[in-house]
TIRO-2110 file (N, C-alpha, C; in Angstrom, 1 decimal):
// TIRO-2110
116.4, 127.0, 22.3, N, 1, A
117.0, 128.1, 23.1, CA, 1, A
118.5, 128.2, 23.4, C, 1, A
118.6, 129.7, 23.0, N, 2, A
119.9, 130.2, 23.3, CA, 2, A
119.6, 131.2, 24.0, C, 2, A
119.7, 131.8, 25.2, N, 3, A
119.8, 132.3, 26.5, CA, 3, A
120.8, 133.2, 26.8, C, 3, A
120.9, 134.8, 27.4, N, 4, A
122.0, 135.0, 27.8, CA, 4, A
122.0, 134.7, 28.8, C, 4, A
122.9, 135.1, 30.4, N, 5, A
122.3, 135.2, 31.6, CA, 5, A
121.6, 135.9, 31.5, C, 5, A
120.9, 136.8, 31.6, N, 6, A
120.1, 138.0, 31.9, CA, 6, A
119.0, 137.9, 31.6, C, 6, A
119.1, 137.0, 30.6, N, 7, A
117.5, 136.5, 30.0, CA, 7, A
117.2, 135.0, 31.2, C, 7, A
118.2, 134.5, 31.1, N, 8, A
117.9, 133.0, 32.0, CA, 8, A
117.4, 133.4, 33.5, C, 8, A
117.9, 134.7, 33.9, N, 9, A
118.0, 134.6, 35.4, CA, 9, A
116.5, 135.7, 35.6, C, 9, A
116.0, 136.5, 34.0, N, 10, A
114.0, 136.6, 33.8, CA, 10, A
113.7, 135.8, 34.2, C, 10, A
113.8, 134.1, 33.3, N, 11, A
113.0, 133.3, 33.6, CA, 11, A
112.6, 132.3, 34.5, C, 11, A
113.8, 132.3, 35.4, N, 12, A
114.1, 131.2, 36.8, CA, 12, A
113.4, 132.2, 38.1, C, 12, A
113.5, 131.4, 39.2, N, 13, A
113.2, 132.2, 40.2, CA, 13, A
114.1, 132.4, 41.2, C, 13, A
113.8, 133.7, 41.9, N, 14, A
114.3, 134.4, 42.4, CA, 14, A
116.1, 133.6, 43.0, C, 14, A
115.5, 132.3, 43.7, N, 15, A
116.2, 131.4, 44.5, CA, 15, A
116.0, 130.1, 43.8, C, 15, A
117.4, 129.1, 43.8, N, 16, A
116.8, 127.4, 44.2, CA, 16, A
118.2, 127.1, 43.8, C, 16, A
118.0, 125.8, 43.7, N, 17, A
119.3, 124.8, 43.4, CA, 17, A
119.0, 124.0, 42.4, C, 17, A
119.3, 124.2, 40.9, N, 18, A
118.8, 123.1, 40.0, CA, 18, A
119.8, 122.1, 39.6, C, 18, A
119.9, 120.8, 39.3, N, 19, A
121.0, 120.1, 38.8, CA, 19, A
121.6, 120.1, 37.0, C, 19, A
121.9, 120.2, 36.7, N, 20, A
122.0, 120.4, 35.3, CA, 20, A
123.2, 119.4, 34.5, C, 20, A
123.0, 119.7, 33.5, N, 21, A
124.4, 119.5, 32.3, CA, 21, A
125.2, 120.3, 31.2, C, 21, A
126.4, 120.1, 32.0, N, 22, A
127.0, 121.3, 31.3, CA, 22, A
127.3, 121.4, 30.1, C, 22, A
127.3, 121.6, 28.6, N, 23, A
128.5, 121.5, 26.8, CA, 23, A
129.3, 122.4, 27.6, C, 23, A
130.6, 121.6, 27.3, N, 24, A
131.7, 122.5, 27.8, CA, 24, A
132.6, 122.7, 26.8, C, 24, A
133.8, 123.2, 26.5, N, 25, A
135.1, 122.7, 25.7, CA, 25, A
135.8, 121.1, 26.0, C, 25, A
135.5, 120.7, 26.9, N, 26, A
136.1, 119.5, 27.6, CA, 26, A
134.7, 118.3, 27.6, C, 26, A
133.4, 118.6, 26.9, N, 27, A
132.5, 117.8, 26.9, CA, 27, A
131.5, 117.1, 27.9, C, 27, A
130.4, 117.0, 27.5, N, 28, A
129.3, 117.3, 29.0, CA, 28, A
129.7, 117.0, 30.2, C, 28, A
129.4, 117.4, 31.3, N, 29, A
129.7, 116.8, 32.7, CA, 29, A
128.4, 117.3, 33.2, C, 29, A
127.9, 116.7, 34.5, N, 30, A
127.0, 117.3, 35.5, CA, 30, A
127.6, 118.0, 36.5, C, 30, A
126.4, 118.9, 36.9, N, 31, A
127.1, 120.0, 38.1, CA, 31, A
125.7, 120.6, 38.6, C, 31, A
125.8, 121.7, 39.0, N, 32, A
124.4, 122.8, 39.7, CA, 32, A
124.7, 124.3, 39.0, C, 32, A
123.4, 124.3, 39.0, N, 33, A
123.2, 126.2, 39.1, CA, 33, A
122.7, 126.4, 40.3, C, 33, A
123.0, 127.4, 40.8, N, 34, A
122.5, 127.9, 42.0, CA, 34, A
122.5, 129.6, 42.1, C, 34, A
120.8, 129.5, 42.4, N, 35, A
120.5, 130.7, 42.2, CA, 35, A
120.0, 131.5, 43.6, C, 35, A
120.1, 133.4, 43.5, N, 36, A
120.7, 133.4, 44.7, CA, 36, A
120.5, 134.6, 44.9, C, 36, A
119.2, 135.5, 44.9, N, 37, A
118.5, 136.7, 44.8, CA, 37, A
118.3, 137.6, 43.1, C, 37, A
118.5, 136.4, 42.2, N, 38, A
118.5, 136.8, 40.9, CA, 38, A
119.8, 136.5, 40.5, C, 38, A
120.9, 136.3, 41.4, N, 39, A
122.3, 136.4, 40.9, CA, 39, A
122.4, 134.4, 40.0, C, 39, A
122.7, 134.3, 39.3, N, 40, A
123.1, 132.7, 38.8, CA, 40, A
124.5, 132.8, 38.9, C, 40, A
125.0, 131.2, 39.5, N, 41, A
126.4, 131.7, 39.9, CA, 41, A
126.0, 129.3, 39.6, C, 41, A
127.4, 128.8, 38.9, N, 42, A
127.3, 127.6, 38.3, CA, 42, A
128.5, 126.7, 39.6, C, 42, A
128.4, 125.4, 39.7, N, 43, A
129.3, 124.8, 40.1, CA, 43, A
130.0, 124.0, 39.2, C, 43, A
130.7, 123.8, 38.8, N, 44, A
131.6, 122.7, 37.6, CA, 44, A
132.7, 122.2, 38.2, C, 44, A
133.1, 120.7, 38.6, N, 45, A
133.8, 120.4, 38.8, CA, 45, A
135.5, 120.4, 38.1, C, 45, A
135.1, 120.7, 36.7, N, 46, A
136.5, 121.2, 36.4, CA, 46, A
136.8, 122.4, 35.4, C, 46, A
137.6, 123.0, 34.9, N, 47, A
137.7, 124.2, 35.0, CA, 47, A
137.7, 124.7, 33.2, C, 47, A
136.6, 123.8, 32.8, N, 48, A
136.2, 123.7, 31.6, CA, 48, A
135.7, 125.1, 30.8, C, 48, A
135.5, 126.3, 30.0, N, 49, A
134.6, 126.9, 29.2, CA, 49, A
133.1, 126.2, 29.6, C, 49, A
132.1, 127.0, 29.7, N, 50, A
130.8, 126.7, 29.6, CA, 50, A
130.2, 126.8, 28.5, C, 50, A
129.8, 126.4, 27.4, N, 51, A
129.0, 126.7, 26.0, CA, 51, A
127.1, 126.4, 26.3, C, 51, A
126.8, 125.6, 27.2, N, 52, A
125.3, 125.4, 27.4, CA, 52, A
124.9, 125.2, 28.4, C, 52, A
124.6, 124.8, 29.1, N, 53, A
123.9, 124.0, 29.9, CA, 53, A
121.9, 124.0, 29.9, C, 53, A
121.9, 122.7, 30.4, N, 54, A
120.6, 121.6, 30.0, CA, 54, A
120.1, 121.8, 31.3, C, 54, A
118.9, 122.6, 31.4, N, 55, A
118.1, 121.7, 32.5, CA, 55, A
117.3, 120.7, 32.7, C, 55, A
117.5, 119.7, 33.1, N, 56, A
116.8, 118.8, 33.7, CA, 56, A
115.7, 118.8, 34.6, C, 56, A
END
């Protein structure tokens, strides 16, 4: 499934912390997605371009 950030925000709770895997231009890496009042932010260890996010 491919979702835009706005579509993803509608499907997830208003607040939470999720462990995820990022598929980036530098390969797969583990990280976190933080949702605060509907705003989605992610923490990534490297400055890579995020292509996909896998929720586990």
